[in-house]
N, C-alpha and C positions, 0 to 999 in steps of 0.2 A: 562848318566843321567845329567840333568841340576841342578847345585847347587843354582840357584836363588831361587827357591821355598823353598830350605832348609834355605837360609838365611832369607827370608821373615818370615817363621815360627818362627825362633829363635828371630827375631826382636819383632813379635806380643808378644810372651810369656815375653820377657824382659821387654816390654812397658806396657802390662797389667796384668801381673802375671800368673801363672800357672793356676789359676782358671777358666780362659777365655776358657780352653778346658776341663773342667770337665763333661760337657754335651756332650755325642758323637754326638747327632743330630746336636747341635749348632757347634760343632767342625768340622763337615763334611761340614757345610755351610760355615764356616770360610775358610777352606781349598779352596772350590771352589771360593771364593772371591779372595784370595791371590795368588792362582797358577792354577786357572782353565784352563788358556791358555795353560798350560804345561800339556797336556792330559795324557802323560805316567807317568809323575811325581805324578799328582793327583790321577791316578787310583791306584798306588801302595801305596801311602800314605793313601788314604780311605780304601784300602783293609786291610792294616795293622791294621788300627783302628778298623775296623769291626772284625778283628780277635783277638782282645784283646792285641795287643802289647802295646799300651799306657797304658792300665791298668797294664799289667805286669811289665813294666817299672817303672811305678809309686809305685807299691807295693813292689818292691825289696828291701830287707834290705841293709843298707848302707854298710855292709861288705860283700855283695854277690859278687861272681865271675862276673865282668862285662863282660869279653870276653866268659865265658861260657853262660850266659844269652843271649847275642847277638847272639851267635852261634845257641842256641836252637831256639829262635825266627825266626831267618833266616830260618833254616830248616822248622819250622812250615809253613811259607809262601810259601816256596817251595812246600811242600807237599800239602797244602789244596788249594792253589790258583794257582798252576803251574807257579810261577815266575821264572824267571831265577836267578841264584845265584847274579849276578850283582844288579838286580833290588831288589831282597829281602834285601841283605845285605844294600843297599842304604836306603831303607825304614825304617829299624830297626834303623840304625845309625843315620838318620835324626831326628826320634822321640827322640832317646837317647840324641842327642846333644841339642834338642829344650827344654828337661826336665833338662838338666844339668846333667844326669847320667853320661855322659862321656865328656871329654873335646874335644874341637876343635883342631883336629891334626895340628900341624905346617904345614904352607903351605904358598902360595902366599900371600902377603899383599893385602889387599881390601881398596881402597878409594872411598868415595861417592862424586859425583858432584851434586850439586843442584843450579839451577838458582835462587831459592828462598832463598839461603843462609842457607839452612838445612843440609849441607853436609861438608866435609872437604875442598871443593873448590867450587867456583861459576863458574868456566870455565872449560872446557875440556882441553884447551890449558895449564892451569896452573897446572892441574893435571898431563899432559904428561910431563911437564918440569921437575917435582919433581919425577916421576916414576922411579923405578928401574925395571931391567928386570924381567918379572914375575908377575908384579903387575896387579891386576884386578880392573878396574875403572868402577864403576857402576853409571850410569847417570840417573837421576831423570827427569820426565817430565819438558819440558821448552824449550825456544829458544835460541840456542848457536851459537856463532860465529864460522865459519869455518876457513879454512886456516890452518888446522892442519897438522903437519908433524910428521908421526910416524916412528921412527928410532930405536926402541928397541922392544923387544919382550914383548908386553903388550896386555891384553884383555880388550875390551870396550864393556860393556853390557848395553842395555837401559832397565831400570826398569819400564816398562809400555808400552802401545801401541806405535809402532814406528810413528804413526802419531802424537803423542804428544811429541816426542823428536826430535826437528827440529835442524839440523846443517846446517847453510847456509853461503855460503861465497860469497862475492860480488867483482867481478874483480879479482879472484884468484881461484886455484882449491880448492874444499872443503876439500879433504884429499889427502895427499901424503904419500904413503907406501914406505919406504926405508929400509926395514929389512927383514929377510929371514922368520921370524915367526911372526905373529900378528893375532888377531881376532876382528872383528867388528860385533856386533850382535843386531838387533832390533832399528836402528837408521834410521831417514829420512835425507838423505844427498843431498844437493841442491847446485848447483853453478849458479850464474846468473851474467850478465855483464851489467854495465851501461855505459861504456866506448866504443865509437863507435871504432870498429875494434878489439877489445879484444875478445880473444877466450880461453876458459878453460875447461879442464874435470872435471866432479864431483869428481871422484877418479881416481888417477894416481898411478900406480904400477910399480916400476922398477927392482924388485928383489924378489926372494924367492917364499914361497908358502903360503902367508897369505890368511886368510879366511874372507869372507863376508857372513853373513847370516841374513836372515829375515830383509833386509834393503829396504828402499824405496829410489831410486837414479834417480836423474834427472839433467840435464844440459841444458841451453838454448843456448849454443853457439858451443859446440863440442859434441863428444861422451860421454855417461854417465860414461863410465869406459874406461881407456886407460891402456894397459899393454904393456911394450916394454922392449926390451933386452932378450938375449937367457937364462939368469938366472931367468926369471920371469914366474911363471905358477901359478897364484892365483886359489882358489876354491870359487865358488860363488853359494851359495845356497839359494833357496827359497826367491829370491829377485825380487822386482818389479822395473825393468828398463824401464824408459819411457821418452818421450819428448826430447830425445837428438838430437842434430842437426848432422845428419849423422846416424852412427851405435850406437846400444845400448852399445856394447862392441868392442872396436878397439885393436886389438892385432897386433903388428908389431915388426920389428927388431929381427926376430925368437923367438918372446915370444909365450906363449901358454896360454890358459884359459879354466878351467873346469866348465861348467855350469851346475847346477842340480835343476831342478823343479823351475826355473825362470820364471817370467811373463814379457814378453818384448813387448812394444808397438812401440819402435823404431826399425828399421832394425836390425837384429840379431847380427851378428858378422862379423867383417872383417878380 
């Protein structure tokens, strides 16, 4: 399950107060607005709402056993909606976190990048420089300068449509991944050249099994994605790879690449 809908729901309630979800019909419409593109997550959250999970959590006495309540509600969703244990537990915990019934478990630090200045950083590069391994970097819509070097295990998520979160480099690779584990999801990644004779990949991966998901990737001078070195085998899922000069994905020097459900308008893979 993706935790971006969970964070969005919590931010909504923190910003507007718990009364914003008092009306079930209005609450479901809000859910569709903030996480409708996450179909599985929306389905389980809306199902939990209709099953009365939100009402049960809101009505629970302060001294009630939290773990017992969450377990009962999780089982209710499994029995009545045939949800898996993972999905049911995630839905119940998401509503509980949103209402403040339980505390956010300790985990990876999260930082916000906003080109409009509404986050912790106004550039992805600045967030990367300060990030410790395990940090989640959430990027709001806007235009960002590329030339990013990812050399530690971080996760970068676009918070909105990929077409509205554009990372572009000029006369440089847009992203270079130099770590065994990393995740980039929901960004537009572009490399373009203005200097005659210059050629660059949009994404260059030299090691490990980093993941690219739901990205739009283009380069006007070389392959969109280059993977090289025997230690490199990235996983590329649901990405649109297009307008590359040559192959969409170029793997060489004994490198590999796993492509899943990608749309490619360049030649596929070398």
